[in-house]
Backbone as JSON, one array per atom type, in Angstrom:
{
  "sequence": "XXXXXXXXXXXXXXXXXXXXXXXXXXXXXXXXXXXXXXXXXXXXXXXXXXXXXXXXXXXXXXXXXXXXXXXXXXXXXXXXXXXXXXXXXXXXXXXXXXXXXXXXXXXXXXXXXXXXXXXXXXXXXXXXXXXXXXXXXXXXXXXXXXXXXXXXXXXXXXXXXXXXXXXXXXXXXXXXXXXXXXXXXXXXXXXXXXXXXXXXXXXXXXXXXXXXXXXXXXXXXXXXXXXXXXXXX",
  "N": [[17.78, 27.55, -17.04], [17.04, 24.9, -16.77], [16.67, 24.64, -14.01], [14.43, 26.23, -13.64], [12.56, 24.83, -15.16], [12.42, 22.48, -13.68], [11.36, 23.5, -11.31], [8.85, 24.31, -12.24], [7.73, 21.83, -12.93], [7.61, 20.62, -10.39], [5.83, 22.39, -9.15], [3.52, 21.99, -10.68], [3.02, 19.34, -10.02], [2.46, 19.56, -7.3], [0.18, 21.14, -7.44], [-1.67, 19.43, -8.57], [-1.87, 17.51, -6.71], [-3.39, 15.3, -4.37], [-4.1, 14.1, -1.27], [-5.05, 10.94, -0.2], [-6.48, 9.06, 2.22], [-7.39, 5.94, 3.67], [-9.22, 3.57, 5.59], [-10.37, 0.42, 6.03], [-10.41, -1.47, 7.95], [-10.07, -4.16, 7.48], [-8.07, -5.98, 8.09], [-7.6, -5.67, 10.74], [-6.92, -3.34, 13.46], [-5.16, -0.49, 12.83], [-2.08, 0.53, 14.3], [-1.8, 3.23, 14.49], [-4.17, 4.3, 15.29], [-5.11, 5.91, 18.08], [-6.07, 5.7, 21.49], [-7.69, 6.7, 24.57], [-8.63, 5.01, 26.43], [-10.01, 1.72, 27.09], [-12.1, 1.19, 25.36], [-12.32, 0.7, 22.66], [-12.16, -1.48, 19.89], [-11.27, -4.12, 17.54], [-13.7, -5.54, 15.4], [-14.69, -7.97, 13.6], [-13.85, -6.9, 11.01], [-14.56, -4.28, 11.35], [-14.42, -1.18, 13.25], [-14.95, -0.93, 16.56], [-16.67, 0.96, 18.94], [-17.49, 1.29, 22.3], [-19.16, 2.53, 24.98], [-20.31, 3.64, 28.14], [-20.08, 6.2, 28.81], [-18.24, 9.01, 27.68], [-16.13, 8.54, 24.92], [-13.25, 8.38, 22.82], [-11.26, 8.13, 19.79], [-8.31, 8.66, 17.86], [-6.79, 9.15, 14.64], [-3.57, 9.12, 14.29], [-1.64, 9.44, 12.27], [-2.74, 10.67, 10.07], [-3.51, 13.71, 8.36], [-5.52, 16.51, 8.14], [-5.55, 18.91, 5.8], [-5.53, 21.97, 3.87], [-8.24, 21.95, 1.62], [-10.63, 19.58, 2.61], [-12.18, 16.31, 2.84], [-13.86, 14.36, 5.07], [-14.96, 11.21, 6.02], [-17.16, 8.48, 7.02], [-18.55, 5.2, 7.53], [-21.13, 4.23, 9.71], [-22.45, 2.06, 12.07], [-25.17, 1.52, 14.14], [-25.28, -0.24, 17.12], [-26.07, -0.9, 19.85], [-27.96, 0.75, 22.45], [-28.07, 1.89, 25.55], [-29.34, 3.98, 26.91], [-31.8, 6.7, 26.69], [-30.98, 8.69, 24.91], [-28.13, 8.98, 22.72], [-24.8, 9.46, 21.39], [-22.98, 9.5, 18.28], [-20.06, 10.14, 16.54], [-17.96, 11.75, 14.05], [-14.85, 13.55, 13.82], [-12.49, 16.31, 14.2], [-9.38, 16.63, 15.73], [-7.01, 18.54, 17.73], [-3.52, 19.1, 17.1], [-1.93, 20.39, 18.92], [-2.77, 19.98, 21.63], [-4.2, 17.64, 21.67], [-6.93, 17.97, 21.99], [-10.47, 17.96, 21.3], [-11.58, 19.59, 18.37], [-13.44, 20.07, 16.18], [-16.6, 18.65, 15.94], [-18.82, 16.34, 14.54], [-21.91, 14.77, 14.04], [-24.39, 12.26, 14.91], [-27.1, 12.38, 17.07], [-28.94, 10.03, 18.69], [-32.27, 9.25, 19.46], [-34.1, 7.01, 21.35], [-37.0, 5.49, 22.4], [-38.95, 3.11, 23.34], [-40.93, 2.33, 20.6], [-40.37, 4.64, 19.34], [-38.17, 6.44, 17.35], [-35.7, 8.74, 16.67], [-33.57, 11.28, 15.17], [-31.04, 13.7, 15.8], [-29.03, 16.05, 14.27], [-25.72, 17.21, 14.51], [-23.18, 19.74, 14.46], [-20.34, 20.9, 15.98], [-18.08, 23.21, 17.56], [-15.22, 23.34, 19.6], [-13.74, 25.67, 21.61], [-10.46, 25.97, 22.6], [-9.37, 27.75, 24.37], [-11.14, 29.22, 26.08], [-12.67, 27.05, 26.52], [-15.29, 26.62, 25.53], [-18.23, 25.48, 23.97], [-19.36, 25.92, 20.64], [-22.23, 25.96, 18.66], [-22.55, 24.95, 15.43], [-24.3, 23.66, 13.81], [-27.53, 22.39, 14.37], [-29.8, 20.23, 13.69], [-33.0, 18.9, 13.41], [-35.38, 17.49, 15.78], [-35.51, 14.6, 13.68], [-38.0, 12.37, 12.72], [-40.14, 9.52, 12.0], [-37.08, 7.67, 12.23], [-35.89, 4.88, 11.23], [-33.44, 3.97, 10.38], [-30.33, 2.3, 10.8], [-27.77, 2.24, 9.95], [-25.46, 4.62, 9.01], [-24.0, 7.01, 6.79], [-21.53, 9.29, 7.29], [-20.43, 12.49, 6.36], [-18.15, 15.01, 6.45], [-17.14, 18.11, 5.26], [-14.62, 20.44, 4.32], [-15.29, 23.11, 2.57], [-14.44, 25.58, 1.69], [-12.14, 28.18, 2.73], [-13.27, 29.08, 5.19], [-15.61, 27.65, 5.66], [-17.73, 24.86, 6.35], [-19.4, 21.77, 5.44], [-22.0, 19.4, 6.11], [-23.04, 16.11, 5.64], [-25.44, 13.52, 5.87], [-26.43, 10.24, 5.34], [-28.73, 7.49, 5.37], [-29.35, 3.91, 5.77], [-31.94, 3.27, 5.25], [-33.17, 5.21, 3.79], [-32.96, 7.76, 4.94], [-31.82, 11.13, 4.58], [-29.71, 13.94, 4.59], [-28.39, 17.15, 3.98], [-26.41, 19.78, 4.92], [-26.4, 23.43, 4.71], [-23.78, 25.84, 4.05], [-21.56, 25.97, 6.77], [-20.35, 28.3, 8.82], [-17.12, 29.05, 10.06], [-14.21, 30.35, 11.6], [-11.24, 30.59, 9.58], [-8.83, 30.13, 10.9], [-9.63, 28.62, 13.1], [-10.51, 26.26, 11.88], [-8.15, 25.49, 10.63], [-6.66, 24.81, 12.84], [-7.58, 22.35, 13.72], [-6.76, 19.26, 12.92], [-6.41, 16.51, 13.12], [-7.97, 13.56, 12.35], [-10.72, 11.8, 13.87], [-12.8, 9.57, 15.9], [-15.84, 9.23, 17.8], [-17.83, 8.08, 20.55], [-20.74, 8.26, 22.59], [-22.35, 7.11, 25.31], [-23.21, 4.73, 24.05], [-23.0, 1.84, 21.84], [-21.32, 1.37, 18.84], [-20.23, 0.62, 15.47], [-17.55, 1.49, 13.26], [-16.64, 1.94, 9.85], [-14.85, 1.92, 6.69], [-13.48, 4.4, 6.88], [-12.34, 7.5, 5.81], [-10.15, 10.04, 4.51], [-9.7, 12.76, 2.47], [-7.63, 15.13, 0.95], [-7.02, 18.31, -0.6], [-5.08, 20.97, -2.12], [-5.77, 24.38, -1.13], [-7.48, 26.81, -3.19], [-6.37, 29.44, -3.02], [-3.75, 28.93, -2.24], [-2.81, 27.62, -4.49], [-2.96, 29.67, -6.38], [-1.0, 31.42, -5.4], [1.21, 29.79, -5.75], [1.32, 29.46, -8.56], [1.67, 32.09, -9.25], [4.25, 32.52, -8.37], [5.64, 30.81, -10.1], [5.06, 32.06, -12.55], [6.37, 34.49, -12.17], [9.07, 33.67, -12.11], [9.36, 32.7, -14.73], [8.9, 35.04, -16.24], [11.07, 36.57, -15.39], [13.18, 35.04, -16.4], [12.67, 35.3, -19.13], [13.12, 38.02, -19.57], [15.88, 38.17, -19.09], [16.76, 36.61, -21.17], [16.21, 38.16, -23.41], [17.99, 40.21, -23.31]],
  "CA": [[16.47, 27.14, -17.53], [16.72, 23.58, -16.22], [16.15, 24.83, -12.66], [13.06, 26.75, -13.77], [11.72, 23.73, -15.63], [12.21, 21.59, -12.55], [10.43, 24.17, -10.39], [7.52, 24.25, -12.85], [7.23, 20.46, -12.79], [7.25, 20.42, -8.98], [4.64, 23.18, -8.89], [2.39, 21.3, -11.29], [2.75, 18.13, -9.24], [1.79, 19.98, -6.06], [-1.14, 21.65, -7.77], [-2.58, 18.33, -8.88], [-1.78, 16.5, -5.67], [-4.47, 15.11, -3.41], [-3.81, 12.99, -0.37], [-6.22, 10.11, 0.07], [-6.27, 8.06, 3.26], [-8.57, 5.1, 3.84], [-9.06, 2.42, 6.47], [-11.58, -0.41, 6.09], [-10.25, -2.36, 9.1], [-10.23, -5.55, 7.04], [-7.06, -6.85, 8.7], [-7.39, -5.29, 12.13], [-6.87, -1.92, 13.77], [-3.82, 0.06, 12.68], [-1.54, 1.04, 15.56], [-1.88, 4.69, 14.5], [-5.39, 4.69, 16.01], [-4.77, 6.09, 19.49], [-7.22, 5.83, 22.38], [-7.39, 7.07, 25.96], [-9.27, 4.02, 27.29], [-10.08, 0.38, 26.47], [-13.45, 1.06, 24.81], [-12.28, 0.55, 21.22], [-11.62, -2.79, 19.52], [-11.59, -4.64, 16.21], [-14.87, -6.41, 15.46], [-15.05, -8.58, 12.3], [-13.66, -5.99, 9.9], [-15.0, -2.94, 11.69], [-13.82, -0.6, 14.44], [-16.07, -0.87, 17.49], [-16.57, 1.81, 20.12], [-18.57, 0.96, 23.24], [-18.91, 3.25, 26.22], [-21.45, 4.2, 28.86], [-19.82, 7.63, 28.88], [-17.62, 9.64, 26.53], [-14.91, 7.84, 24.52], [-12.83, 8.8, 21.48], [-10.03, 7.58, 19.22], [-7.82, 9.51, 16.78], [-5.85, 8.54, 13.69], [-2.46, 10.04, 14.51], [-0.78, 9.63, 11.1], [-3.48, 11.37, 9.03], [-3.57, 15.15, 8.58], [-6.47, 17.26, 7.33], [-4.98, 20.2, 5.43], [-6.17, 22.51, 2.68], [-9.67, 21.57, 1.58], [-10.65, 18.15, 2.91], [-13.43, 15.58, 3.05], [-13.66, 13.28, 6.05], [-16.21, 10.45, 6.04], [-17.13, 7.14, 7.63], [-19.8, 4.45, 7.71], [-21.37, 4.02, 11.14], [-23.56, 1.15, 12.35], [-25.62, 1.56, 15.52], [-25.4, -1.6, 17.63], [-26.95, -0.9, 21.02], [-28.09, 2.03, 23.12], [-28.7, 1.62, 26.84], [-30.11, 5.12, 27.39], [-32.79, 7.28, 25.78], [-30.23, 9.37, 23.86], [-26.71, 8.6, 22.61], [-24.13, 10.17, 20.3], [-21.93, 8.88, 17.48], [-19.48, 11.29, 15.84], [-16.63, 11.9, 13.49], [-14.4, 14.88, 14.21], [-11.09, 16.7, 14.0], [-8.72, 16.99, 16.97], [-5.87, 19.45, 17.59], [-2.19, 18.57, 17.33], [-1.29, 21.08, 20.05], [-3.09, 19.41, 22.95], [-5.07, 16.47, 21.46], [-8.31, 18.26, 22.35], [-11.39, 17.99, 20.17], [-11.83, 20.9, 17.79], [-14.7, 20.06, 15.43], [-17.32, 17.39, 16.16], [-20.01, 16.25, 13.69], [-22.48, 13.44, 14.18], [-25.8, 11.95, 15.07], [-27.65, 12.04, 18.38], [-30.07, 9.11, 18.46], [-33.27, 9.13, 20.52], [-34.88, 5.78, 21.28], [-37.89, 5.28, 23.54], [-39.94, 2.19, 22.81], [-40.93, 2.29, 19.15], [-40.06, 5.96, 18.81], [-36.76, 6.61, 17.0], [-35.48, 10.03, 16.02], [-32.17, 11.7, 15.16], [-30.66, 15.11, 15.81], [-27.72, 16.17, 13.63], [-24.96, 18.27, 15.18], [-21.79, 20.09, 14.2], [-19.95, 21.8, 17.05], [-16.67, 23.59, 17.67], [-14.79, 23.59, 20.98], [-12.66, 26.64, 21.78], [-9.55, 25.44, 23.62], [-8.9, 28.83, 25.24], [-12.17, 29.35, 27.11], [-13.32, 25.74, 26.6], [-16.7, 26.83, 25.29], [-18.75, 24.88, 22.75], [-20.19, 26.72, 19.73], [-23.03, 25.09, 17.8], [-22.6, 25.37, 14.03], [-25.5, 23.04, 13.23], [-28.38, 21.51, 15.17], [-30.93, 19.99, 12.8], [-33.86, 17.83, 13.89], [-35.35, 16.03, 15.64], [-36.2, 14.0, 12.55], [-38.58, 11.07, 13.07], [-39.4, 8.35, 12.49], [-35.86, 7.33, 11.5], [-35.53, 3.51, 11.6], [-32.11, 3.65, 9.87], [-29.32, 1.91, 11.8], [-26.47, 2.44, 9.34], [-25.38, 5.97, 8.48], [-22.76, 7.48, 6.22], [-21.29, 10.66, 7.73], [-19.43, 13.18, 5.55], [-17.86, 16.4, 6.83], [-16.26, 18.69, 4.24], [-14.2, 21.84, 4.31], [-15.56, 23.47, 1.18], [-13.55, 26.71, 1.42], [-11.28, 28.5, 3.87], [-13.98, 29.29, 6.45], [-16.93, 27.01, 5.61], [-17.87, 23.41, 6.38], [-20.71, 21.2, 5.11], [-22.18, 18.09, 6.74], [-24.03, 15.28, 4.95], [-25.73, 12.25, 6.52], [-27.38, 9.38, 4.64], [-29.01, 6.27, 6.1], [-29.58, 2.7, 4.97], [-33.36, 3.1, 4.94], [-33.72, 6.36, 3.08], [-32.73, 9.06, 5.55], [-30.82, 11.91, 3.88], [-29.66, 15.34, 5.0], [-27.2, 17.9, 3.64], [-26.49, 21.13, 5.47], [-25.81, 24.51, 3.95], [-22.44, 26.15, 4.53], [-21.45, 26.23, 8.21], [-19.21, 29.21, 8.89], [-16.2, 29.01, 11.19], [-13.0, 31.06, 11.17], [-10.22, 29.76, 8.93], [-7.83, 29.73, 11.89], [-10.2, 27.55, 13.92], [-10.5, 25.03, 11.08], [-6.74, 25.13, 10.43], [-6.1, 24.26, 14.08], [-8.09, 21.0, 13.97], [-6.23, 18.53, 11.76], [-6.28, 15.06, 13.35], [-9.29, 12.93, 12.29], [-11.01, 10.85, 14.94], [-14.15, 9.03, 16.07], [-16.31, 9.38, 19.18], [-19.13, 7.56, 20.96], [-21.18, 8.68, 23.92], [-23.5, 6.34, 25.83], [-23.72, 3.76, 23.08], [-22.07, 0.99, 21.1], [-21.48, 1.38, 17.39], [-19.03, 0.26, 14.73], [-17.19, 2.37, 12.16], [-15.97, 1.27, 8.74], [-14.57, 2.76, 5.52], [-13.12, 5.74, 7.32], [-11.45, 8.05, 4.8], [-9.84, 11.46, 4.51], [-9.12, 13.23, 1.22], [-7.26, 16.54, 1.04], [-6.49, 18.98, -1.79], [-4.64, 22.32, -1.78], [-6.74, 25.46, -1.27], [-7.26, 27.61, -4.4], [-5.48, 30.57, -2.76], [-2.38, 28.41, -2.24], [-2.44, 27.34, -5.88], [-2.74, 30.96, -7.05], [0.31, 31.91, -4.97], [2.2, 28.92, -6.36], [1.44, 29.77, -9.97], [2.22, 33.44, -9.36], [5.69, 32.36, -8.25], [6.13, 30.21, -11.36], [4.98, 33.09, -13.6], [7.45, 35.45, -11.92], [10.33, 33.07, -12.54], [9.38, 32.64, -16.19], [9.05, 36.4, -16.75], [12.46, 36.97, -15.15], [14.04, 34.33, -17.35], [12.43, 35.86, -20.46], [13.81, 39.32, -19.66], [17.31, 37.92, -19.2], [17.04, 36.04, -22.51], [16.06, 39.19, -24.42], [19.08, 41.19, -23.2]],
  "C": [[16.06, 25.78, -16.96], [16.12, 23.69, -14.82], [14.7, 25.32, -12.7], [12.11, 25.64, -14.21], [11.42, 22.76, -14.5], [11.22, 22.19, -11.57], [9.0, 24.1, -10.92], [6.92, 22.86, -12.7], [6.8, 20.17, -11.36], [5.96, 21.16, -8.65], [3.4, 22.51, -9.46], [2.02, 20.05, -10.51], [2.02, 18.48, -7.96], [0.38, 20.43, -6.33], [-2.15, 20.53, -8.0], [-2.64, 17.29, -7.77], [-3.02, 16.47, -4.79], [-4.12, 13.9, -2.56], [-5.1, 12.24, -0.09], [-5.84, 9.02, 1.07], [-7.55, 7.23, 3.39], [-8.25, 3.93, 4.76], [-10.38, 1.67, 6.53], [-11.49, -1.48, 7.18], [-10.34, -3.84, 8.74], [-9.25, -6.5, 7.71], [-6.76, -6.49, 10.15], [-7.37, -3.79, 12.3], [-5.42, -1.44, 13.69], [-3.35, 0.69, 13.99], [-1.56, 2.56, 15.64], [-3.19, 5.2, 15.09], [-5.07, 4.72, 17.5], [-6.03, 6.31, 20.32], [-6.74, 6.21, 23.79], [-7.99, 6.07, 26.96], [-9.32, 2.7, 26.54], [-11.42, 0.13, 25.8], [-13.5, 0.84, 23.31], [-11.59, -0.77, 20.86], [-12.0, -3.15, 18.09], [-12.73, -5.64, 16.32], [-15.24, -6.84, 14.04], [-14.98, -7.59, 11.15], [-14.2, -4.6, 10.12], [-14.34, -2.48, 12.98], [-14.95, -0.26, 15.41], [-15.75, 0.03, 18.67], [-17.76, 1.54, 21.03], [-18.28, 1.61, 24.57], [-20.22, 3.74, 26.83], [-21.31, 5.71, 28.99], [-19.24, 8.14, 27.58], [-16.31, 8.93, 26.19], [-14.57, 8.21, 23.09], [-11.54, 8.1, 21.08], [-9.62, 8.47, 18.07], [-6.83, 8.74, 15.91], [-4.64, 9.45, 13.58], [-1.59, 10.3, 13.28], [-1.51, 10.24, 9.91], [-3.55, 12.86, 9.37], [-4.56, 15.79, 7.61], [-5.89, 18.64, 7.05], [-5.63, 20.67, 4.14], [-7.67, 22.31, 2.75], [-9.75, 20.06, 1.73], [-12.08, 17.62, 2.99], [-13.14, 14.4, 3.96], [-14.98, 12.55, 6.18], [-16.02, 9.05, 6.61], [-18.52, 6.53, 7.58], [-19.93, 4.1, 9.19], [-22.6, 3.14, 11.32], [-23.9, 1.2, 13.83], [-25.88, 0.14, 16.0], [-26.35, -1.66, 18.82], [-26.9, 0.45, 21.7], [-28.8, 1.83, 24.44], [-29.58, 2.76, 27.35], [-31.1, 5.62, 26.36], [-32.1, 8.0, 24.63], [-28.77, 8.92, 23.88], [-26.13, 9.27, 21.37], [-23.12, 9.28, 19.59], [-21.38, 9.97, 16.56], [-18.2, 10.95, 15.08], [-16.16, 13.31, 13.87], [-12.93, 15.09, 13.91], [-10.53, 17.2, 15.33], [-7.54, 17.91, 16.68], [-4.55, 18.73, 17.85], [-1.62, 19.12, 18.63], [-1.53, 20.42, 21.4], [-4.0, 18.19, 22.89], [-6.51, 16.71, 21.92], [-9.19, 18.26, 21.1], [-11.58, 19.41, 19.68], [-13.2, 20.97, 17.15], [-15.33, 18.68, 15.57], [-18.59, 17.4, 15.33], [-20.6, 14.86, 13.83], [-23.97, 13.41, 14.4], [-26.1, 11.68, 16.55], [-28.92, 11.24, 18.14], [-30.96, 9.08, 19.69], [-34.04, 7.84, 20.32], [-35.69, 5.63, 22.56], [-39.05, 4.42, 23.06], [-39.83, 2.11, 21.3], [-40.56, 3.63, 18.53], [-38.55, 6.1, 18.59], [-36.61, 7.9, 16.21], [-34.0, 10.36, 16.06], [-32.08, 13.22, 15.15], [-29.24, 15.19, 15.24], [-27.0, 17.39, 14.18], [-23.61, 18.48, 14.52], [-21.42, 21.15, 15.23], [-18.45, 22.08, 16.99], [-16.35, 23.88, 19.12], [-13.58, 24.52, 20.98], [-11.74, 26.14, 22.89], [-8.86, 26.53, 24.44], [-9.86, 29.01, 26.41], [-12.95, 28.05, 27.34], [-14.84, 25.88, 26.55], [-17.1, 26.19, 23.96], [-19.55, 25.92, 21.97], [-20.92, 25.76, 18.8], [-23.08, 25.67, 16.4], [-23.84, 24.82, 13.34], [-26.21, 22.23, 14.3], [-29.68, 21.35, 14.41], [-31.71, 18.77, 13.27], [-34.7, 18.31, 15.06], [-36.12, 15.57, 14.39], [-36.72, 12.64, 13.0], [-39.78, 10.79, 12.18], [-38.18, 8.08, 11.62], [-35.43, 5.93, 11.95], [-34.13, 3.13, 11.17], [-31.16, 3.31, 11.02], [-27.9, 2.0, 11.26], [-26.46, 3.81, 8.68], [-24.01, 6.2, 7.85], [-22.62, 8.95, 6.59], [-20.19, 11.26, 6.86], [-19.33, 14.63, 5.98], [-16.84, 16.95, 5.85], [-15.86, 20.12, 4.61], [-14.29, 22.3, 2.87], [-14.83, 24.74, 0.75], [-12.88, 27.09, 2.73], [-12.03, 28.56, 5.19], [-15.39, 28.69, 6.45], [-16.83, 25.49, 5.6], [-19.24, 23.03, 5.84], [-20.78, 19.8, 5.7], [-23.32, 17.36, 6.03], [-24.19, 13.95, 5.69], [-26.74, 11.49, 5.67], [-27.52, 8.07, 5.41], [-29.34, 5.1, 5.2], [-31.04, 2.46, 4.67], [-34.0, 4.39, 4.42], [-33.48, 7.71, 3.72], [-31.62, 9.81, 4.8], [-30.89, 13.37, 4.33], [-28.34, 15.93, 4.54], [-27.36, 19.32, 4.15], [-26.13, 22.16, 4.41], [-24.4, 24.74, 4.45], [-22.49, 26.53, 6.0], [-20.18, 27.04, 8.44], [-18.43, 29.07, 10.19], [-14.92, 29.67, 10.72], [-11.99, 30.09, 10.57], [-9.19, 29.28, 9.94], [-8.33, 28.61, 12.78], [-10.18, 26.23, 13.16], [-9.06, 24.55, 10.89], [-6.15, 24.45, 11.66], [-6.53, 22.84, 14.38], [-7.75, 20.12, 12.77], [-6.16, 17.02, 11.92], [-7.67, 14.42, 13.32], [-9.49, 11.9, 13.41], [-12.47, 10.45, 14.96], [-14.54, 9.15, 17.54], [-17.64, 8.67, 19.36], [-19.45, 8.09, 22.35], [-22.45, 7.9, 24.27], [-24.08, 5.4, 24.78], [-22.59, 2.86, 22.59], [-22.35, 1.13, 19.61], [-20.18, 0.98, 16.74], [-18.83, 1.25, 13.59], [-16.44, 1.57, 11.11], [-15.76, 2.27, 7.62], [-14.34, 4.21, 5.9], [-12.1, 6.3, 6.32], [-11.29, 9.55, 4.96], [-9.15, 11.79, 3.19], [-8.82, 14.71, 1.34], [-6.75, 17.04, -0.31], [-6.04, 20.37, -1.39], [-5.78, 23.33, -1.94], [-6.44, 26.26, -2.53], [-6.31, 28.78, -4.19], [-4.02, 30.13, -2.75], [-1.91, 28.13, -3.66], [-2.15, 28.62, -6.64], [-1.36, 31.51, -6.69], [1.43, 31.1, -5.63], [2.42, 29.28, -7.82], [1.96, 31.19, -10.19], [3.74, 33.38, -9.26], [6.31, 31.79, -9.51], [6.14, 31.26, -12.46], [6.09, 34.12, -13.43], [8.79, 34.93, -12.38], [10.45, 33.06, -14.07], [9.57, 34.02, -16.8], [10.49, 36.88, -16.57], [13.41, 36.32, -16.14], [13.89, 34.92, -18.75], [13.17, 37.19, -20.63], [15.31, 39.12, -19.84], [17.69, 37.4, -20.6], [17.02, 37.1, -23.6], [17.2, 40.21, -24.37], [20.25, 40.82, -24.13]]
}
């Protein structure tokens, strides 16, 4: 009975567990942030990405599993071209390739400012991009600080929310993608393309999927039923 009680306690602990990671860069850049170039640096309590081309960084010691919420504050600093991208995303452990990318494409031309919101998936077999969301262009959007939130709301659905410091707000519906594709992208990261921006308050929260909890409790119930039968003999 003691073994069963211990198993039940462990099961309950797992059922209620939620991993919460957070980085506000207040004391610098953690060495677990890995980059492929020199375009990322600490900037007065924020993580700065600046590139004329494509540049990314990943947080190697965080893992998105089960149902998760990944979010970050993003401040637009400068944009040398007409359009530029700022993204959060999930990379693959297998080959460090990008799997899921979500973010803001900013258009600036004189006084005209607009945003296009994107969520994309990259297949690492045929290396083809699939667009899950392309919303916009929304204008005028004078906001320069955005909060990006990407959520896995169930096994095969994502949601993307963007809010700005001057009133911009957008929440997508469910964005469908196969469970295996989402399961394969587990390393959180950041990306900039043709712009400079800073990231802050980057966080990842994970909880077990309901199907996993049901299987766990089914196992506990089976053990208890078996013990009860033995006790009645």
